[in-house]
C-alpha positions as CSV (number, residue, x, y, z in Angstrom):
1,M,-72.9,32.1,-169.4
2,P,-69.7,29.9,-168.2
3,K,-69.4,29.0,-164.8
4,V,-65.5,29.7,-164.6
5,S,-64.3,32.9,-166.1
6,V,-60.2,32.5,-166.4
7,I,-58.3,35.7,-166.2
8,M,-55.0,36.1,-167.4
9,P,-53.0,39.7,-168.1
10,T,-50.3,39.0,-170.5
11,Y,-47.0,42.1,-171.4
12,N,-44.4,41.1,-173.6
13,R,-45.3,37.3,-172.7
14,G,-45.2,35.7,-176.6
15,W,-42.9,33.9,-175.7
16,I,-44.6,31.8,-172.8
17,I,-48.3,32.0,-173.3
18,V,-49.4,29.7,-174.9
19,R,-48.0,26.9,-172.5
20,A,-50.1,28.7,-170.2
21,I,-52.7,28.6,-172.5
22,E,-52.8,25.4,-173.0
23,S,-53.1,24.1,-169.3
24,V,-56.4,26.5,-169.5
25,L,-57.8,24.6,-172.7
26,G,-57.0,20.8,-171.5
27,Q,-58.9,21.3,-168.0
28,S,-61.6,18.4,-167.1
29,F,-63.9,20.6,-166.1
30,K,-64.9,22.5,-169.7
31,D,-67.2,25.1,-168.2
32,F,-64.8,28.3,-168.5
33,E,-64.3,31.1,-170.2
34,L,-60.3,32.2,-170.7
35,I,-60.1,36.0,-170.7
36,I,-56.5,37.1,-171.8
37,V,-56.1,41.8,-171.9
38,D,-52.5,42.4,-173.5
39,D,-51.6,45.6,-171.4
40,G,-49.5,46.8,-174.5
41,S,-47.1,44.5,-175.2
42,T,-44.2,45.6,-178.1
43,D,-44.0,41.6,-178.5
44,N,-45.6,39.2,-180.5
45,T,-47.8,38.6,-178.2
46,S,-50.8,40.8,-179.5
47,K,-50.3,37.8,-183.0
48,L,-51.7,35.5,-180.7
49,N,-55.3,37.1,-181.4
50,Q,-54.7,36.0,-185.6
51,S,-54.2,31.6,-184.1
52,I,-56.7,31.3,-181.2
53,N,-59.2,29.7,-182.6
54,D,-62.1,28.3,-179.6
55,R,-65.0,30.4,-178.6
56,R,-64.0,30.4,-174.7
57,I,-61.3,32.3,-175.6
58,S,-61.1,36.2,-175.8
59,F,-57.8,38.9,-176.8
60,V,-58.2,41.9,-175.6
61,Q,-55.3,44.3,-176.1
62,I,-55.5,47.9,-174.2
63,D,-53.0,50.6,-173.8
64,H,-50.0,49.9,-171.7
65,R,-51.8,50.7,-168.0
66,G,-49.9,48.3,-166.1
67,V,-51.5,44.4,-164.5
68,S,-54.1,45.8,-162.3
69,A,-55.2,47.7,-165.6
70,A,-55.0,45.0,-167.1
71,R,-56.8,42.6,-164.3
72,N,-59.5,45.2,-164.1
73,K,-60.2,45.0,-168.2
74,A,-60.8,41.7,-167.7
75,I,-62.9,42.0,-164.9
76,S,-64.9,43.5,-166.5
77,L,-66.1,41.8,-169.9
78,A,-65.8,38.2,-166.9
79,G,-69.4,36.5,-167.1
80,G,-69.0,33.8,-164.9
81,D,-70.3,33.4,-161.3
82,L,-66.0,32.3,-159.7
83,I,-62.9,34.2,-160.9
84,A,-59.6,32.3,-161.6
85,Y,-56.4,34.2,-162.4
86,L,-53.8,32.7,-164.5
87,D,-50.4,34.6,-165.2
88,T,-48.7,33.2,-168.5
89,D,-45.6,32.0,-166.2
90,N,-47.4,29.4,-164.4
91,V,-49.5,26.2,-166.0
92,W,-52.2,24.7,-164.3
93,H,-52.3,20.8,-163.8
94,A,-55.8,19.1,-166.4
95,D,-58.0,18.7,-163.1
96,F,-57.1,22.2,-161.3
97,L,-60.2,24.5,-161.8
98,E,-62.3,21.0,-161.3
99,V,-60.4,20.7,-157.7
100,M,-61.0,24.2,-157.1
101,I,-65.2,24.2,-158.2
102,L,-67.2,20.9,-156.9
């Protein structure tokens, strides 16, 4: 079980989400899972699932019901002791989780 479950809801953010994902993968604290919930995007966001090659990342698609539904879905799948939220238009410094956890 990971220490931290990182929750990332998304909707039509295929053009920017990669930066957010890379900022999670670049964390100095490595004991995390990243749960991305696509809230029924109509752009190329769903294609990310085909390019993700990291066992710590889960990509889930749901029907469009809003960001709260996407977050709730991710929380229901989370296995970590702690929850951290990251929106697709934000990035974390490389030591963000380490500073917040330790």
